[in-house]
C-alpha positions as CSV (number, residue, x, y, z in Angstrom):
1,X,-6.8,-34.9,18.5
2,X,-4.6,-35.4,21.1
3,X,-2.3,-33.0,21.0
4,X,1.3,-33.4,21.0
5,X,3.4,-33.1,24.7
6,X,5.9,-30.6,24.4
7,X,8.2,-31.2,27.4
8,X,9.8,-27.7,26.8
9,X,6.7,-25.9,28.1
10,X,6.4,-27.7,31.2
11,X,6.7,-25.2,34.4
12,X,6.8,-22.4,31.6
13,X,4.7,-19.1,32.4
14,X,2.0,-18.4,29.7
15,X,0.0,-15.5,30.2
16,X,-3.2,-15.7,27.8
17,X,-5.2,-12.4,27.1
18,X,-8.9,-12.7,26.1
19,X,-8.1,-16.4,27.5
20,X,-11.9,-17.2,28.5
21,X,-13.9,-18.0,25.7
22,X,-13.8,-19.2,21.9
23,X,-10.5,-19.5,21.1
24,X,-8.9,-18.0,23.6
25,X,-10.6,-20.9,26.1
26,X,-9.2,-23.8,24.2
27,X,-5.8,-22.2,24.4
28,X,-6.2,-21.5,27.9
29,X,-7.2,-25.0,28.7
30,X,-4.3,-26.7,26.2
31,X,-1.3,-24.8,27.7
32,X,-2.7,-25.8,31.2
33,X,-2.8,-29.6,30.5
34,X,1.0,-29.0,29.2
35,X,2.0,-28.3,32.4
36,X,2.4,-25.1,31.9
37,X,1.8,-22.2,34.7
38,X,-1.2,-20.2,32.8
39,X,-2.5,-16.9,33.6
40,X,-5.4,-15.9,31.1
41,X,-6.7,-12.1,31.4
42,X,-10.1,-11.1,30.5
43,X,-13.5,-8.9,30.9
44,X,-15.7,-11.8,30.9
45,X,-16.0,-12.6,34.3
46,X,-18.7,-15.4,34.6
47,X,-16.6,-16.8,31.4
48,X,-13.2,-16.9,33.0
49,X,-13.9,-18.2,36.2
50,X,-16.4,-21.2,35.1
51,X,-12.8,-22.0,33.1
52,X,-10.8,-21.8,36.0
53,X,-13.1,-23.3,38.3
54,X,-13.4,-26.1,35.5
55,X,-9.5,-26.5,35.1
56,X,-8.9,-26.4,38.7
57,X,-7.5,-29.9,39.1
58,X,-4.7,-29.2,36.9
59,X,-1.7,-29.2,38.3
60,X,-0.4,-26.0,38.2
61,X,-4.1,-25.2,37.8
62,X,-4.8,-22.1,35.6
63,X,-5.3,-18.4,37.3
64,X,-7.8,-16.0,36.3
65,X,-7.3,-12.4,36.1
66,X,-10.0,-9.7,35.3
67,X,-8.4,-7.4,33.0
68,X,-9.8,-4.4,30.5
69,X,-7.3,-4.5,28.1
70,X,-8.3,-1.0,26.8
71,X,-7.5,0.5,29.9
72,X,-3.6,1.0,29.8
73,X,-2.5,1.7,33.5
74,X,-5.6,-1.5,34.1
75,X,-2.9,-3.9,31.6
76,X,0.4,-2.2,33.5
77,X,-1.1,-3.2,36.7
78,X,-2.0,-6.6,35.7
79,X,1.0,-7.6,34.5
80,X,3.2,-6.2,37.5
81,X,1.1,-8.1,39.8
82,X,1.7,-11.2,37.6
83,X,5.0,-11.2,37.2
84,X,5.7,-10.1,40.7
85,X,4.0,-13.6,41.9
86,X,4.6,-15.5,38.8
87,X,8.1,-14.1,38.0
88,X,8.8,-13.3,34.7
89,X,6.7,-14.4,31.7
90,X,8.2,-16.8,29.6
91,X,5.3,-17.1,26.8
92,X,2.9,-14.2,25.9
93,X,0.0,-15.2,23.7
94,X,-1.8,-12.0,22.4
95,X,-5.3,-13.4,21.4
96,X,-8.0,-11.0,22.7
97,X,-10.1,-9.2,19.8
98,X,-13.4,-8.1,18.9
99,X,-15.1,-8.7,15.6
100,X,-18.3,-6.4,15.7
101,X,-19.2,-5.8,12.3
102,X,-19.7,-2.6,11.0
103,X,-20.6,0.3,7.8
104,X,-17.5,2.8,6.7
105,X,-20.6,5.5,7.3
106,X,-20.8,4.2,10.5
107,X,-17.7,4.6,12.0
108,X,-16.9,7.6,14.3
109,X,-13.1,8.6,15.3
110,X,-14.3,7.4,18.9
111,X,-14.8,4.2,17.2
112,X,-12.3,4.0,15.1
113,X,-10.0,4.5,18.4
114,X,-11.8,1.8,20.3
115,X,-11.5,-0.9,18.0
116,X,-7.9,-0.2,17.5
117,X,-7.8,-0.7,21.3
118,X,-10.0,-3.3,21.7
119,X,-7.2,-5.0,18.6
120,X,-4.4,-3.8,18.4
121,X,-3.0,-1.0,20.7
122,X,-3.1,-3.2,23.7
123,X,-1.1,-6.4,22.1
124,X,2.3,-4.0,21.8
125,X,2.0,-2.7,25.2
126,X,1.5,-6.0,26.8
127,X,4.5,-7.0,24.9
128,X,6.3,-4.1,25.9
129,X,5.1,-5.3,29.5
130,X,6.7,-8.4,29.5
131,X,9.7,-7.7,27.5
132,X,12.4,-6.5,30.0
133,X,11.9,-10.3,32.3
134,X,12.4,-12.2,28.8
135,X,15.8,-9.4,28.1
136,X,16.9,-10.5,31.5
137,X,15.8,-14.5,31.0
138,X,18.3,-14.7,27.1
139,X,14.6,-16.0,26.1
140,X,10.9,-15.7,25.9
141,X,8.0,-15.9,22.8
142,X,5.2,-13.5,21.9
143,X,2.2,-15.0,20.0
144,X,0.0,-12.6,18.2
145,X,-3.3,-13.8,17.3
146,X,-4.2,-11.9,13.5
147,X,-7.2,-12.8,11.2
148,X,-7.8,-14.7,7.4
149,X,-10.3,-11.7,7.2
150,X,-8.2,-8.5,5.8
151,X,-6.4,-11.6,3.1
152,X,-9.8,-12.2,1.8
153,X,-11.1,-8.6,2.0
154,X,-14.2,-9.4,3.9
155,X,-17.4,-7.2,4.4
156,X,-18.2,-4.7,7.2
157,X,-15.0,-5.4,8.6
158,X,-12.9,-2.5,7.2
159,X,-11.7,-1.0,10.8
160,X,-11.2,-4.7,12.3
161,X,-9.2,-5.7,9.2
162,X,-6.9,-2.7,9.6
163,X,-6.3,-3.6,13.0
164,X,-5.4,-6.9,11.8
165,X,-3.4,-5.7,8.9
166,X,-1.2,-4.0,11.7
167,X,-0.4,-6.7,13.2
168,X,1.3,-8.6,10.9
169,X,3.5,-6.0,10.2
170,X,3.8,-5.6,13.9
171,X,5.1,-8.9,14.7
172,X,7.7,-8.1,11.9
173,X,8.6,-5.2,13.2
174,X,9.3,-6.8,17.4
175,X,10.9,-9.7,16.2
176,X,13.7,-7.7,14.6
177,X,13.9,-5.7,17.7
178,X,13.9,-8.4,20.4
179,X,15.5,-11.1,18.1
180,X,19.0,-10.2,19.5
181,X,17.8,-10.6,23.2
182,X,16.6,-14.6,22.2
183,X,12.7,-13.6,21.7
184,X,10.8,-14.9,19.4
185,X,8.0,-13.2,17.7
186,X,5.8,-14.9,15.6
187,X,1.8,-14.5,14.3
188,X,-1.1,-17.1,13.5
189,X,-3.6,-16.3,11.1
190,X,-6.6,-18.5,12.0
191,X,-9.6,-18.9,9.2
192,X,-12.8,-18.9,10.3
193,X,-12.8,-21.1,13.6
194,X,-15.9,-22.7,15.1
195,X,-16.8,-20.6,18.3
196,X,-19.8,-19.8,19.8
197,X,-19.7,-16.0,18.5
198,X,-19.0,-17.0,15.1
199,X,-22.3,-19.0,15.2
200,X,-23.6,-15.6,16.0
201,X,-22.5,-13.9,12.5
202,X,-22.5,-17.2,10.3
203,X,-25.3,-19.3,9.6
204,X,-25.4,-23.2,8.6
205,X,-25.5,-22.1,4.8
206,X,-22.8,-19.8,5.5
207,X,-20.4,-22.0,7.0
208,X,-21.1,-24.8,4.1
209,X,-20.0,-22.0,1.8
210,X,-16.5,-21.5,3.9
211,X,-16.0,-25.2,4.0
212,X,-16.6,-24.8,0.2
213,X,-14.4,-22.3,-0.4
214,X,-11.3,-24.0,1.8
215,X,-9.0,-26.4,0.1
216,X,-9.5,-28.9,2.9
217,X,-13.4,-29.5,3.4
218,X,-13.5,-29.3,7.5
219,X,-14.7,-27.3,9.7
220,X,-11.7,-25.4,11.5
221,X,-11.8,-25.6,16.0
222,X,-10.0,-23.9,18.4
223,X,-8.1,-27.1,18.8
224,X,-6.0,-26.2,15.3
225,X,-5.0,-22.9,16.8
226,X,-4.1,-24.7,19.7
227,X,-1.7,-27.0,17.8
228,X,0.2,-24.2,16.0
229,X,0.1,-22.2,19.2
230,X,1.8,-25.0,21.1
231,X,4.4,-25.5,18.3
232,X,5.6,-22.4,18.4
233,X,5.5,-21.1,22.0
234,X,7.6,-24.4,22.2
235,X,11.4,-25.1,22.2
236,X,11.1,-27.4,18.9
237,X,10.4,-23.5,16.9
238,X,13.4,-21.8,18.0
239,X,14.1,-21.3,14.7
240,X,10.7,-19.5,14.0
241,X,10.2,-15.8,14.6
242,X,8.8,-12.6,12.7
243,X,6.5,-14.7,10.5
244,X,2.7,-15.2,10.1
245,X,2.0,-19.3,10.1
246,X,-1.4,-19.7,8.6
247,X,-4.1,-22.2,9.9
248,X,-7.1,-21.4,7.3
249,X,-7.1,-25.2,5.9
250,X,-6.2,-23.4,2.9
251,X,-9.3,-20.7,2.3
252,X,-6.9,-18.0,1.6
């Protein structure tokens, strides 16, 4: 599948969290191949640096920055450095998350706070970090990555699913608040996407059960999420804001 070329994305500054692996790596590469200036944040230095090296021949080449998004001081410093070097952000993609399994009996207050920091809090403060620059330009796009999991009520993910449900509410609230300044805020809700991390949780039989439950009998890949993200980030989606867009092959 060759992604549609969106001319409006060429030269745009796209900042992407969790962009070094999995779905995030697919987004990093896909936006960079549109001619956007991509800066991607991650804590996995080996994967992030390898991806930046592999894509170094692109013009402009994507730039990797190490950032622990649960550390709000580090988050703010990263966004200040990015905007001082490249200017105001055009597109923010809040992708970073962690879907470690857990049972309710094992959830402590500290674990709850940590998982909310990993899966929800940084999305709000990253958005705040780019909002002023977008307002001055009178335009901008924020794309939040949600999850099909809470719509299905999957087991052993109660804290993760609480955070992911909140992302959809946050998307609607921020779209309303930022819309008068020309800023669009949308959410992509992926189904189960085939990545190395998901192979940790699902056996081939488990993957077959997911496909059987979908309307479309395909295995979702990062490129399927990329296709929606490219559209929503482009000027073609100028009237799309405040909503969640499912890419789940009809699982939910």
